[in-house]
FIDO-54901 format. One line per 3 residues: number of its first residue (from 1); for each residue x, y, z of C-alpha. Coordinates in steps of 0.1 Angstrom, whole numbers, padded with zeros to 4 digits. Each point is the difference from the previous one (the first is absolute). Layout:
NUM) X/Y/Z  ...
This chain:
1) -0056/-0219/0082  -0005/0034/0017  -0002/0031/-0022
4) 0003/0035/0014  -0002/0032/-0020  0028/0026/0005
7) -0017/0031/-0014  0017/0032/-0009  0002/0027/0027
10) -0003/0037/-0007  0006/0030/0022  -0028/0024/-0007
13) 0020/0025/0021  0033/-0002/0019  0011/0027/0024
16) 0035/-0002/0014  0000/0017/0034  0035/-0006/0015
19) 0031/-0022/-0001  0002/-0026/0028  0031/-0011/0019
22) -0006/-0036/-0011  0006/0009/-0037  -0036/0001/-0009
25) -0022/0030/-0006  -0032/0011/0019  -0028/-0003/-0026
28) -0036/0007/-0005  -0014/-0019/-0030  -0032/-0012/-0016
31) 0004/-0036/-0011  -0024/-0015/-0026  0000/-0033/-0018
34) -0008/-0011/-0035  -0019/-0031/-0010  0029/-0014/-0020
37) 0037/-0006/0004  0023/-0030/0007  -0012/-0034/0012
40) 0015/-0024/0026  -0007/-0037/-0002  0013/-0026/0024
43) -0005/-0037/0009  0017/-0026/0021  0029/-0017/-0017
46) 0027/-0026/0006  0026/0028/0003  -0001/0038/0000
49) -0002/0016/-0035  -0005/0035/-0013  -0010/0007/-0036
52) -0005/0033/-0020  -0024/0005/-0028  -0016/0031/-0017
55) 0013/0029/-0020  0023/0013/0027  0014/-0033/0012
58) 0033/0008/-0017  0006/0030/0023  0001/-0022/0030
61) 0016/-0032/-0015  0035/0009/0009  -0008/0008/0036
64) 0011/-0027/0025  -0025/0014/0026  -0031/0022/-0002
67) -0029/0011/0021  -0020/-0032/-0008  0027/-0024/0012
70) 0007/0022/0030  -0036/0001/0010  -0002/-0038/-0003
73) 0031/-0004/0021  -0011/0024/0026  -0034/-0016/0003
76) 0016/-0034/0006  0025/0014/0025  -0023/0023/0020
79) -0035/-0014/-0003  -0003/-0036/-0012  0020/-0022/-0023
82) -0025/-0013/-0026  0025/-0025/-0014  0014/0002/-0036
85) -0021/0020/-0024  0002/0009/-0036  -0006/0037/-0007
88) -0008/0016/-0034  0001/0037/-0005  -0018/0011/-0031
91) 0016/0034/-0005  -0020/0027/-0019  0011/0031/0018
94) 0034/0017/-0007  0025/0001/0028  0013/0032/0017
97) -0030/0018/-0013  -0019/0015/0030  -0030/-0022/-0002
100) 0010/-0025/0027  0007/-0030/-0022  0025/-0017/0023
103) -0019/0010/0031  -0033/-0013/-0014  0018/-0033/-0009
106) 0013/-0004/0035  -0034/0008/0015  -0017/-0025/-0023
109) 0026/-0026/0010  -0008/0005/0037  -0037/-0002/-0006
112) 0004/-0032/-0021  0022/-0017/0027  -0025/0010/0027
115) -0028/-0016/-0019  0021/-0031/-0006  0007/-0002/0037
118) -0035/0008/0013  0010/0034/0014  -0022/0030/-0003
121) 0012/0025/-0026  -0005/0029/0025  0022/-0017/0026
124) 0021/0027/0017  0031/-0022/-0005  -0003/0004/-0038
127) -0001/0038/0003  0031/-0001/0022  0018/-0021/-0026
130) -0013/0024/-0027  0015/0030/0017  0034/-0016/0001
133) -0001/-0008/-0037  -0006/0036/-0011  -0019/0032/0007
136) -0028/-0007/-0026  -0005/-0037/0008  -0025/0006/0029
139) -0022/0021/-0022  0002/-0027/-0028  -0008/-0027/0026
142) -0031/0020/0010  -0009/0005/-0036  -0026/0028/0005
145) 0000/0037/-0005  0016/0015/0031  0017/0030/0015
148) 0036/-0009/0008  0021/0018/0026  0034/-0006/0016
151) 0021/-0015/-0027  -0033/-0013/-0015  -0006/-0029/0024
154) -0026/0017/0022  -0032/-0005/-0020  -0035/0014/0003
157) -0024/-0015/-0026  -0022/0025/-0019  -0028/-0002/-0024
160) 0015/-0006/-0035  -0009/0007/-0036  -0010/-0035/-0010
163) -0005/-0004/-0037  0017/0032/-0011  0018/-0005/-0033
166) 0038/0004/0004  0029/0002/-0025  0036/-0007/0011
169) 0028/0013/-0022  0037/-0007/0004  0025/0015/-0026
172) 0021/-0032/0001  0023/0010/0028  0005/-0007/0037
175) 0012/0025/0026  0017/-0007/0033  -0023/0006/0029
178) 0030/0009/0022  0012/0026/-0026  -0034/0016/-0002
181) -0004/0003/0037  0035/0014/0003  -0010/0027/-0024
184) -0029/0011/0021  0007/0036/0010  -0007/-0004/0037
187) -0028/0025/0003  -0032/-0010/0016  -0027/0014/-0023
190) -0028/-0010/0023  -0024/-0028/0007  -0025/-0017/-0022
193) -0035/0014/0000  -0028/-0018/0018  -0035/-0009/-0011
196) -0022/-0029/-0010  0004/0003/-0038  0032/-0018/-0010
199) 0002/0016/-0034  -0005/0035/0014  0027/-0007/0026
202) 0024/-0013/-0026  -0005/0029/-0024  0007/0025/0028
205) 0032/-0019/0010  0033/-0007/-0019  0029/-0024/-0004
208) 0031/0016/0016  0022/-0025/-0018  -0009/0012/-0035
211) 0025/0029/-0002  0031/-0022/0009  -0013/-0028/-0022
214) -0005/0024/-0030  0036/0013/0006  0013/-0036/-0002
217) -0022/-0010/-0029  -0014/0030/-0019  -0021/-0022/-0022
220) -0024/-0003/0030  -0010/0036/-0008  -0009/-0010/-0035
223) -0021/-0029/0012  -0019/0022/0024  -0006/0027/-0026
226) -0015/-0025/-0024  -0022/-0015/0027  -0013/0034/0011
229) -0012/0007/-0036  -0020/-0033/-0005  -0038/0004/-0001
232) -0018/-0013/0031  0030/0002/0024  -0011/0010/0035
235) 0034/-0003/0017  0035/-0007/-0013  0032/-0003/0020
238) 0032/-0020/0005  -0004/-0029/0023  0024/-0006/0029
241) 0036/0008/-0009  -0007/-0005/-0037  0005/-0004/-0028
244) -0035/-0014/-0006  -0028/0026/-0003  -0037/-0005/0002
247) -0032/0016/-0012  -0035/-0006/0014  -0028/0003/-0026
250) -0037/0009/0001  -0007/-0028/-0025  0015/-0033/-0011
253) -0003/0007/-0037  0019/0033/0004  0027/-0019/0019
256) 0003/-0026/-0028  0001/0027/-0026  0028/0018/0019
259) 0019/-0032/0004  -0002/-0007/-0038  0012/0035/-0008
262) 0030/-0003/0023  0009/-0035/-0013  0000/0013/-0036
265) 0020/0031/0009  0025/-0017/0023  0002/-0037/-0008
268) 0030/-0004/0024  -0020/0011/0030  -0019/-0024/0024
271) -0037/0009/-0001  -0022/-0020/0023  -0038/0002/0003
274) -0018/-0009/0032  -0025/0013/0025  0000/0007/0037
277) -0008/-0030/0022
């Protein structure tokens, strides 16, 4: 059996620069990845099979198709047919939450199939498939801190913040990526700052999708206000198109204390402790 992690993705910053004729938006973003998230397992089998486990399995159970099955189908059609495989997705990340859950699952599926087939995980054909599957899938396939431009598929790896304690919080809602992007005001507020220190760059940047996401789901503002007040927070922001928000901490004990306080005050919220990969 081959097992591949599908870690959560966060956007430390996300600048929307322009609308594109192809329906996407021109972006500048700082991708970062956590140590934890979903898990893909696959093995050869007499016939194809797909199984869901984990706390968020039910959210995908009624879908006849998803990014994992699409990734497997595209790999067989475009690169190499590995024969029938049984795939299990252990789903720990909420869907439609701005942390790349589906994209990470698709990327992990491509990596697992490549390993099964004796293909290098940095093969250019995998990245071509990833781009067709979704704007965040190439970054999740790379799986390293990177500056993303274009629609997010042009990637420049950067030194990350490995080991930094992270807290993810979702108020129990999903928001439509399309609706959030449609709410972007159309004004280019400028590029991301440069520099070698990723945390300094992120602090000086912003997420241009926060205002439209807050308009759709005002509870995002409540989450961010609570995160900003937690002791030890060095940066808090909404990730991607929301509704999940994150906080980076100076200390793991302070992160765990903040997580405990949020769980007690808001038992219906999803609160997830991890660290930067």
